Structures are given as structure tokens and as C-alpha cells.
N, C-alpha and C positions, 0 to 999 in steps of 0.2 A: 610457464605456468604448470604446476604439478597436477597429477591426475586427481589428487584428493580435492584440490580446489575446483577443477572441472567437474567432478562428480557432484560436489556440493552445489554448484551453480545449476546443474541439470535438475537437481532436486527441486529447485524453484522455477523450473521451466525456462532457464536461461541458457541460451546456446550461442556458440560462435557463429558468426555470419554465414560461413560456408555450410553449416548444418541445416539451416532453414531458410527457405526463400522469403524475402521481405514482403509484407503487404504495405506498410507505410513507415517511413522513418519518423521519429518523434520530432525532428526539426520540421517536417512537413505538417505533422499534427498541430504544431504551434501556429499554423497559418489558418486564419478563420475560414477561409473558403474551402481549403483542403480538409479541415477538421469536420466541417459540415458535411461534405460528401462522404467522409469516412463514417461519421455517426449515422447517416441515412442508410449506408450499406450495412452497418451493424444492426440497425432496426430490423431489417429484412432477415438477416441471418439468425438472429437470436429471437425473433418474433416479438420485438418490444412494441408497445402501442404508440410510443412517441419518442422524441429526442431525449427527453429528460431521463427516461428509463434507460435508454441506451447509454447515455453518458454515465449514469450511476453504475451500471454494470461494468462499464469500461474502467471507471475509477477504482472499483473494488479489485478487478483483476490487476490493474497496474500497480496498485498499492502492494498487492501480494508479490509481484515480480520484483519491484524495486525496493520498497520499504522493508518488507518482511525479510527478504534475503540479506539486506544490509544489516539490520538489527541482530539477526540470528548469527551472522558471522562475527559481529562485534563481541558478542557474548561468547561464542564457541571458540573462536580462533584469535580473538583480540586483534582482529585486522578486518578490513572491509574493502569491498570492490568499489572504486570510484567510477561512477557511471555518468559521464557528461551527456547531455541531451544529444549532441552530435554523434555520439558513439552508438546510439540505440535506435532500434527499430521494432515493430511488431510484425509477427508472422501471421499468416491467415488463421492459424489456430490460437492466435492471441498469445503466443509465447514471445519472450524477449530475445531479440537477436542483437549481439554486441559485436562491433566491428574491431578486429584485431588491430592493435597498435594505437587505438584511441582511448583506452581505458588502463587503469593501473590499480594494482593491489596495494592498499595502504595499510602499513603495519605501525604499531607503537614502537618506536625505535628511540630517537634522541629526545623527543619531548615527553612530558608528563602525560598520562592517559587522559586526564580531564581536558587538557588543551587539545589533544588529538581527537577526542570524542566531539568536542565542539566544532572543530574543523570539518569532520566527517559529516556530521548532522547539518551543519549550516549549508555545505555543499549540496547534500541530498535534498533538503527542503527548499532552500532559497533559490537555488539554481536549477532545480529539476521538478520537484512535486508541485511547488506552488504555480510555476508557469503552466504546467499541464492542467491542473485543476482550474486555473483561471480561464483558459481557453474553452475548457468543457463547459464551465459556467456561462461564458459569454455566448457560446454557440447554441447551447441547448436551453438556456434561461432556468436551469436547475438551481435550487438553493445551495449556496456555499456550505451551509451547515451539514446537508446531507453528504456532500463530497468529502468533507473533512472527517465526518464521523465514520465514513467508509474506510478512511485511513486509519483512525484510531482503532476501529474494530480489528483490523489486521495486526495492529501492534499488540492489542490486548491478547489476540489469539496466539500469536507467535511466542509471546512471553508465557502465557498460560501453559501451552504445550511444552515449552522448554522446561518450565518449573516442574511439571508433573513427572518428568522422567530424569531430571538432573540431580545428581548426587554430589557433585564437586562443589565444596563450599565457596571456593574462590569464584567460580562461575556464577553461582547463585547471587553472591554479593555484587558481582559485576552486573548481573541482570537488574537487581533492584536499583543500583546506582544509576544505571542508564535510563530506567523507567522514570524515576523521580526527577532526573535531569530534564527529560522531555516534558514531563507534566509541569515543572516549575519554570520552564524556559520562557524567556521574553519574546515578544512578537518578532523581533528583529532576526531571530534564528530562522523564521519562515519568510523573512522579507515582507512582514505584515505588521499592522499596528499592535495586534494582540495575538497571543498563542491560540490558534484555531482548534487545537485538539485537547486542551487542558481539561475541559469539563467532561470529555468523553473517555478519558483514559481510566482504566480500572485494573487492579491487580489483586490477587489473593482472595480474601474474604469479601472484600467490597464487590468484586466481580461475581463471586459465588451467590451473595445475597441479593444482588441487584444487576442481573445480566442483561436486562432489556435495553434497547437502544432508546435514545431521545427522539431521533428522527427514524423515518423509514426509508430503506434503500430502494423499495419498490419492486424487489424481486417477484413478489406474489402477483405483480401485474403482467409478467410475461405470460404469452399465450401458451407457451409450453414449458412445463416444469423440468428444465433439463437435469437438475440435481436430485429430483424426486423427493423434495422436501416440503412442497407447498408453501410453507412460510420459513423464513430464516429462524433459527433456534432463539435468537434474541430479538424477534420482531415485535415492535411496540403495538402494532395493529392487532396481531394475534393476542398479545398480552391484555389489551384493552377488551377484546372480545371475550376472553375467559373471565375477566372481572365482572362483566355485564351478566354473564351466565350465572356466576356465583351469587350476585345480588338478586 
């Protein structure tokens, strides 16, 4: 693995297993009893009032680690890190630890990019993200809509940030192509009946004109404002409060 790739992984708080001690493997997280214990510990550490808020914060973090990093590398390098569940763990700092020899770097080579992209995203969502969100929902009783919009928000963010600085026409075209593929994908890409992120994905002018979420991630309910923001920038609760004041 080249230093360029290693540095890109670190940018998304992804480290090789020997670099960070593991707190919980993702395989263990998919066990309901172990997931519950982990969320209870997270509640204490991030000062969340209940399991639902802890699960929401964890899903946002995990989407950044796994989904954002994958989509960014697909646009930037035309390749992606295949991260099977068994290769992944979370550190105490909620960074991603990956086990050497259990993941691989997938490049567009012999197949068309469209076919390659579908394979990469099907593995990402059906085999990894959907199982993780399913166990978080089951353990915490949080709404699936909140969890999936947390994922969509990370997708919107990584594409928005990439577009704001990207000048390479080919990469820009690649980004839009990947975005609309995700937005128009059928549910089977996620191993679900329907596409769970379609209505939450926004790009360009649509995102600028209507940045607010449909659901609330509940960050504002944390006892301590770790990010110093009070409310998320796209918080629907804050948006509703502003509208009431105007009226």
C-alpha cells in the first residue's frame, strides 16, 4: 500500500490495526448484546441522554469513516478501499482500525466503471452499512429515517466539499455520475426494499437553497456541546424555531 493511500486513509481517521488499540470490532458490534453494552458506554462518554442519541451520533461518525472515505476515493482516485465488516474495528477515539490482510484496494481495471461502481457500492451498503444501521436501530429503537439521513448528510457533505475545490472536469463529471447513481439506485443496492437515502440526497443549488434536514440527528440533546456549534448547521429543529420567530 503506497504512502499516498495511507495518508488519504488517515485523513478520514482510518488507521492500520497496529496504529490504534481496538475498542470493539464491527463483527462484535453486530451482536445485539455487545452492541447494547457499547452504546451504553458511549452514552456515558459523550454525555448522551439515551441510547437513541448515542446511536445517532455513532451512525454519523461511522458514515464519515466508511461511506465518506469510500465515495471520496472513488471520485479522487477512481478506486476504493473494500472494507468488509470482519476487517474493521473502532478505537476508543472512534477512529476506524482496519486489519492488515483483510481488505483490498479496488481499482477500475478490466471492467467498465459503471459495473465497478455498482459492485463497490453494493458491497459498501448491503454488506456493511445496512447491517450496522440495522443493529443500531434494533438496539436503541431509533428511527431508521434518522440513521439513513445521517448517512445521506455525510454523502452530501463530501460531495459539496469536493465540488467546491475541484477543477478537474473529469472528476467533476465522475462525482455527479456517482451522486445520481446513488440517488436513483433501487433498494436492492442496500439490501432493502427501497432506496433509504434517495429523498435526503442533495447537491449543488438544491442543497444551497434547502440545506435543512428532514429528520433531526439529536446532536443538540447532548449534555455537552463537543463541537461548539449548539445545533448542526442543517438542523430542522433550529430552522423551525427561526421560522416561528419570523412569524
